[in-house]
PLY file of the C-alpha trace (Angstrom):
ply
format ascii 1.0
element vertex 347
property float x
property float y
property float z
element edge 346
property int vertex1
property int vertex2
end_header
1.64 8.51 13.61
-0.83 6.22 11.86
0.08 2.53 11.89
-1.33 -0.02 9.52
-0.90 -3.06 7.34
-1.24 -3.88 3.67
-1.68 -7.06 1.72
-1.88 -8.42 -1.81
-3.71 -11.42 -0.47
-1.61 -14.42 0.48
-2.43 -17.93 -0.62
-1.94 -20.38 2.22
0.10 -23.56 1.78
-0.70 -27.16 2.62
1.77 -29.12 4.79
3.37 -30.51 1.62
3.95 -27.00 0.28
1.21 -27.07 -2.34
-1.00 -23.97 -2.53
-4.49 -23.82 -1.14
-7.27 -21.97 -2.95
-7.10 -18.31 -3.92
-10.73 -17.98 -2.75
-9.58 -18.93 0.75
-6.86 -16.28 0.52
-9.48 -13.61 -0.16
-11.63 -14.81 2.75
-8.58 -14.71 5.02
-7.86 -11.16 3.90
-11.41 -10.08 4.64
-11.20 -11.67 8.10
-7.93 -9.85 8.75
-9.35 -6.44 7.87
-12.32 -7.02 10.18
-9.88 -8.00 12.93
-7.65 -4.97 12.29
-10.65 -2.67 12.74
-11.68 -4.34 16.00
-8.21 -4.12 17.59
-7.75 -0.46 16.63
-5.36 -0.42 13.70
-5.54 2.90 11.88
-5.13 1.86 8.24
-5.36 -1.17 5.98
-4.25 -1.14 2.35
-5.12 -3.69 -0.32
-2.62 -3.88 -3.14
-3.22 -5.07 -6.68
-1.49 -8.21 -7.89
-2.62 -10.85 -10.37
-0.75 -13.98 -9.34
-1.85 -17.26 -7.78
0.20 -16.55 -4.66
-1.06 -12.94 -4.33
-4.62 -12.91 -5.72
-6.01 -9.60 -4.41
-6.53 -8.40 -7.97
-9.45 -6.04 -7.29
-8.76 -3.57 -4.46
-12.00 -1.68 -5.11
-14.16 -4.77 -4.62
-12.26 -5.81 -1.50
-12.46 -2.34 0.02
-16.20 -2.06 -0.66
-16.77 -5.37 1.14
-14.54 -4.31 4.03
-16.22 -0.91 4.25
-19.52 -2.62 5.04
-17.96 -4.78 7.76
-15.83 -2.18 9.59
-16.48 1.02 11.52
-13.30 3.01 12.06
-10.32 1.83 10.02
-9.13 3.79 6.97
-9.18 1.62 3.83
-7.03 2.27 0.79
-5.47 0.70 -2.24
-1.78 -0.04 -1.87
-1.70 0.47 -4.77
-4.18 0.52 -7.65
-2.26 0.03 -10.91
-3.73 3.05 -12.61
-1.63 2.62 -15.78
-3.53 -0.48 -16.89
-6.95 0.28 -15.40
-9.69 2.74 -16.31
-9.59 5.75 -13.98
-13.32 6.29 -14.42
-14.08 2.80 -13.12
-11.47 3.06 -10.36
-13.03 6.30 -9.14
-16.54 4.86 -9.29
-15.54 1.74 -7.36
-13.84 3.70 -4.60
-16.58 6.33 -4.41
-19.05 3.46 -4.02
-16.94 2.01 -1.19
-16.79 5.48 0.39
-20.59 5.70 0.37
-20.84 2.24 1.96
-18.35 3.25 4.66
-20.34 6.35 5.58
-17.67 8.65 4.15
-14.14 9.68 5.01
-12.55 6.21 5.33
-11.63 5.34 1.74
-8.52 6.39 -0.19
-6.94 5.67 -3.58
-3.20 5.16 -3.94
-2.31 5.34 -7.61
0.73 3.33 -8.74
2.48 2.53 -12.00
3.15 -1.05 -10.95
6.42 -2.68 -9.92
5.16 -5.95 -11.38
4.29 -5.84 -15.04
1.80 -8.70 -15.39
-1.09 -6.24 -15.78
0.23 -4.98 -19.14
-0.25 -8.21 -21.14
-3.29 -9.16 -19.04
-5.18 -6.01 -20.02
-3.63 -5.52 -23.45
-1.27 -2.59 -22.88
2.22 -2.00 -24.24
4.92 -1.81 -21.57
6.72 0.76 -23.73
3.90 3.19 -22.88
4.59 2.73 -19.15
4.96 6.37 -18.12
2.62 7.95 -20.68
-0.19 5.67 -19.56
0.42 6.54 -15.93
0.74 10.31 -16.42
-2.42 10.66 -18.49
-4.55 8.29 -16.45
-3.46 9.94 -13.21
-4.48 13.27 -14.74
-7.91 11.85 -15.60
-8.34 10.43 -12.10
-7.46 13.80 -10.56
-9.75 15.64 -12.99
-12.68 13.44 -11.96
-11.86 13.86 -8.28
-11.53 17.64 -8.48
-14.74 18.12 -10.47
-17.32 20.29 -8.70
-20.18 18.40 -10.34
-20.95 14.92 -11.61
-20.13 15.88 -15.18
-16.50 15.64 -16.29
-14.62 16.76 -19.39
-11.14 15.40 -20.23
-9.06 14.66 -23.30
-5.92 12.58 -23.81
-4.26 10.00 -26.03
-4.47 6.76 -24.02
-8.25 6.33 -23.82
-11.36 7.91 -25.34
-12.09 11.47 -24.30
-14.72 12.26 -21.69
-17.02 15.02 -22.96
-19.23 16.48 -20.26
-20.31 13.06 -19.02
-21.54 12.07 -15.57
-19.14 10.08 -13.37
-21.13 8.82 -10.40
-21.44 8.27 -7.52
-19.61 11.14 -5.94
-17.79 10.59 -2.63
-19.66 11.55 0.52
-17.32 14.48 1.15
-17.07 15.45 -2.52
-13.54 14.14 -3.07
-11.38 11.14 -2.23
-7.83 11.33 -0.88
-5.52 10.32 -3.75
-1.95 9.28 -2.99
0.91 8.72 -5.43
2.83 5.47 -4.88
6.51 5.11 -5.68
9.26 2.61 -5.06
11.94 5.27 -4.93
11.97 6.98 -8.33
13.10 10.60 -7.98
10.85 11.81 -10.80
7.84 10.27 -9.03
8.66 12.21 -5.86
8.92 15.41 -7.86
5.69 14.62 -9.70
3.78 14.03 -6.45
5.02 17.33 -5.06
4.22 19.26 -8.22
0.70 17.82 -8.27
0.16 18.43 -4.56
-0.54 14.76 -3.84
0.54 12.90 -0.70
3.25 10.34 -1.49
3.61 6.74 -0.36
7.07 5.14 -0.49
7.38 1.38 -0.82
10.63 0.46 0.94
11.35 -3.26 0.78
15.14 -3.34 0.61
18.32 -1.51 1.52
18.45 1.06 4.29
15.15 2.96 4.66
16.76 6.26 5.61
18.21 6.48 2.06
14.69 7.59 1.06
15.02 10.76 3.13
16.41 12.83 0.22
13.44 11.73 -1.89
11.01 12.89 0.80
12.86 16.21 0.90
12.67 16.47 -2.91
8.94 15.82 -2.67
8.45 18.58 -0.11
10.59 21.06 -2.06
8.69 20.29 -5.26
5.38 20.80 -3.47
6.49 24.12 -2.00
7.78 25.33 -5.37
4.39 24.52 -6.92
2.59 26.37 -4.12
1.20 23.31 -2.37
1.15 23.48 1.42
-0.92 22.20 4.30
-2.00 18.75 5.35
-2.23 17.39 1.79
1.57 17.35 1.70
2.35 14.20 3.65
4.48 11.09 3.44
3.76 7.46 4.24
6.01 4.41 4.25
5.07 0.86 3.25
7.51 -1.86 4.30
7.81 -5.57 5.05
7.61 -6.76 8.62
6.06 -8.92 11.30
5.48 -8.40 15.00
5.60 -11.28 17.48
5.95 -11.54 21.27
9.72 -12.04 20.87
12.30 -11.23 18.21
13.11 -14.92 17.83
9.50 -15.82 17.13
9.14 -12.99 14.63
12.24 -14.09 12.71
11.22 -17.74 12.69
7.70 -16.91 11.50
8.61 -14.42 8.76
11.62 -16.14 7.19
9.85 -19.14 5.54
7.43 -16.86 3.69
10.25 -14.53 2.68
12.15 -17.50 1.29
9.10 -18.86 -0.56
8.37 -15.50 -2.14
11.95 -14.94 -3.21
12.11 -18.39 -4.80
8.91 -17.62 -6.73
10.09 -14.17 -7.82
13.51 -15.57 -8.70
11.92 -17.92 -11.21
10.01 -15.04 -12.77
12.81 -12.46 -12.80
15.98 -14.50 -12.92
17.15 -13.83 -9.38
19.54 -16.13 -7.60
18.53 -18.39 -4.72
17.53 -16.50 -1.55
20.32 -16.10 0.99
19.35 -16.22 4.67
22.24 -13.89 5.46
20.51 -11.26 3.36
17.29 -11.80 5.28
19.07 -11.56 8.64
20.77 -8.32 7.61
17.54 -6.71 6.44
15.69 -7.78 9.60
18.15 -5.89 11.83
18.61 -2.13 12.04
19.18 -0.31 9.77
17.62 -2.81 7.33
14.25 -2.50 5.64
12.35 -5.34 7.37
10.47 -4.46 10.56
10.64 -7.93 12.08
10.74 -8.10 15.86
9.01 -7.67 19.18
6.86 -4.58 19.86
9.69 -2.58 21.45
12.09 -3.08 18.56
9.52 -2.42 15.84
8.33 0.76 17.58
11.86 2.05 18.05
12.76 1.44 14.42
9.62 3.16 13.12
10.38 6.21 15.25
14.02 6.14 14.13
12.92 6.29 10.48
10.50 9.08 11.32
13.50 11.17 12.30
14.66 10.96 8.67
11.38 10.86 6.75
8.93 12.82 8.89
6.25 10.41 7.71
2.78 10.31 9.21
1.86 6.70 8.37
3.88 3.48 8.55
2.29 0.26 7.35
3.59 -3.27 6.99
3.12 -6.16 4.58
3.23 -9.21 6.82
1.51 -12.02 4.92
3.98 -13.24 2.31
4.83 -16.71 1.10
2.12 -18.58 2.96
2.36 -17.03 6.44
-0.10 -18.90 8.70
-3.23 -16.85 9.26
-2.95 -17.04 13.05
0.49 -15.39 12.92
-0.87 -12.64 10.68
-3.73 -11.92 13.06
-1.46 -11.90 16.11
0.91 -9.49 14.39
-2.01 -7.18 13.57
-3.08 -7.26 17.21
0.42 -6.49 18.50
0.89 -3.69 15.98
-2.33 -2.01 17.12
-2.19 -2.64 20.86
1.54 -2.77 21.64
3.53 -1.03 18.90
1.17 1.91 18.36
1.19 3.18 21.99
4.97 2.74 22.15
5.41 4.79 18.97
3.17 7.51 20.37
5.15 7.66 23.63
8.49 7.77 21.84
7.38 10.53 19.49
5.93 12.54 22.37
9.23 12.23 24.24
11.10 13.69 21.25
0 1
1 2
2 3
3 4
4 5
5 6
6 7
7 8
8 9
9 10
10 11
11 12
12 13
13 14
14 15
15 16
16 17
17 18
18 19
19 20
20 21
21 22
22 23
23 24
24 25
25 26
26 27
27 28
28 29
29 30
30 31
31 32
32 33
33 34
34 35
35 36
36 37
37 38
38 39
39 40
40 41
41 42
42 43
43 44
44 45
45 46
46 47
47 48
48 49
49 50
50 51
51 52
52 53
53 54
54 55
55 56
56 57
57 58
58 59
59 60
60 61
61 62
62 63
63 64
64 65
65 66
66 67
67 68
68 69
69 70
70 71
71 72
72 73
73 74
74 75
75 76
76 77
77 78
78 79
79 80
80 81
81 82
82 83
83 84
84 85
85 86
86 87
87 88
88 89
89 90
90 91
91 92
92 93
93 94
94 95
95 96
96 97
97 98
98 99
99 100
100 101
101 102
102 103
103 104
104 105
105 106
106 107
107 108
108 109
109 110
110 111
111 112
112 113
113 114
114 115
115 116
116 117
117 118
118 119
119 120
120 121
121 122
122 123
123 124
124 125
125 126
126 127
127 128
128 129
129 130
130 131
131 132
132 133
133 134
134 135
135 136
136 137
137 138
138 139
139 140
140 141
141 142
142 143
143 144
144 145
145 146
146 147
147 148
148 149
149 150
150 151
151 152
152 153
153 154
154 155
155 156
156 157
157 158
158 159
159 160
160 161
161 162
162 163
163 164
164 165
165 166
166 167
167 168
168 169
169 170
170 171
171 172
172 173
173 174
174 175
175 176
176 177
177 178
178 179
179 180
180 181
181 182
182 183
183 184
184 185
185 186
186 187
187 188
188 189
189 190
190 191
191 192
192 193
193 194
194 195
195 196
196 197
197 198
198 199
199 200
200 201
201 202
202 203
203 204
204 205
205 206
206 207
207 208
208 209
209 210
210 211
211 212
212 213
213 214
214 215
215 216
216 217
217 218
218 219
219 220
220 221
221 222
222 223
223 224
224 225
225 226
226 227
227 228
228 229
229 230
230 231
231 232
232 233
233 234
234 235
235 236
236 237
237 238
238 239
239 240
240 241
241 242
242 243
243 244
244 245
245 246
246 247
247 248
248 249
249 250
250 251
251 252
252 253
253 254
254 255
255 256
256 257
257 258
258 259
259 260
260 261
261 262
262 263
263 264
264 265
265 266
266 267
267 268
268 269
269 270
270 271
271 272
272 273
273 274
274 275
275 276
276 277
277 278
278 279
279 280
280 281
281 282
282 283
283 284
284 285
285 286
286 287
287 288
288 289
289 290
290 291
291 292
292 293
293 294
294 295
295 296
296 297
297 298
298 299
299 300
300 301
301 302
302 303
303 304
304 305
305 306
306 307
307 308
308 309
309 310
310 311
311 312
312 313
313 314
314 315
315 316
316 317
317 318
318 319
319 320
320 321
321 322
322 323
323 324
324 325
325 326
326 327
327 328
328 329
329 330
330 331
331 332
332 333
333 334
334 335
335 336
336 337
337 338
338 339
339 340
340 341
341 342
342 343
343 344
344 345
345 346
């Protein structure tokens, strides 16, 4: 089981609650990835958001910088919003990062986007949501599967590519491309049909309810003739690890509350309810908040339903202090990971 973390960047807060700079948030994120590599975390994902509180708007740039400063950790987008980006540029950015890393440590996770701010920002119509994603994912896969630098592709959402060079190529010829989904059944079926690994974002409810979607994914892959190690599942979730459950709850709740207040203003949600937080932070809820023993046990419990090979947590939300983020990363790598390995071996 691979364990990891992901982040959209998290803008720190001053004592009076006012936000600090987004530039500082990016520097903190870079520091965290360096730290994650040093303590032995397997994976770090950088998501794409375009807000003042979550300013990691360019996963490719962040991953290229991190690739130069790390040695072992796998780096991926979590996710790149492929619907409103140019797949040619996305591929080039990640292939560049792959070259910087020495090869084999860079992945793309292609998402449609649960937040829709990229559509007006880049001049796209939200009504074209799925058509944009389907065609641009096809272009990204066409580039990746090409046996040479020159690529040919035609579609309706961007100009055609007519035997043109797309460079650089990844060190190993191709990049791992994952399909990200928040639980849409058609996305699971699409990932299976295309033979892509699938990454489920589970940030609410009971995680084991995603088990039928993982089964649909595997059935769809088998029906399309896709087998082997490309057919795999990962889970992205919220969580925080601390020396004790009490510390984890006390550290994670303020950021959860801040984020829900912010999102409530944008989406018309009601005020956050601590009872909801408490319920989600206990089994069988979706938040992996606790001490190393509890977090390890809950990851292994979900594995019994999902059979996933990677579990990674978003920890830095709503202004979580950087020292708590770094400590959680350390505990995840040095305490949770060996416990997960022992528990899985015992099964």
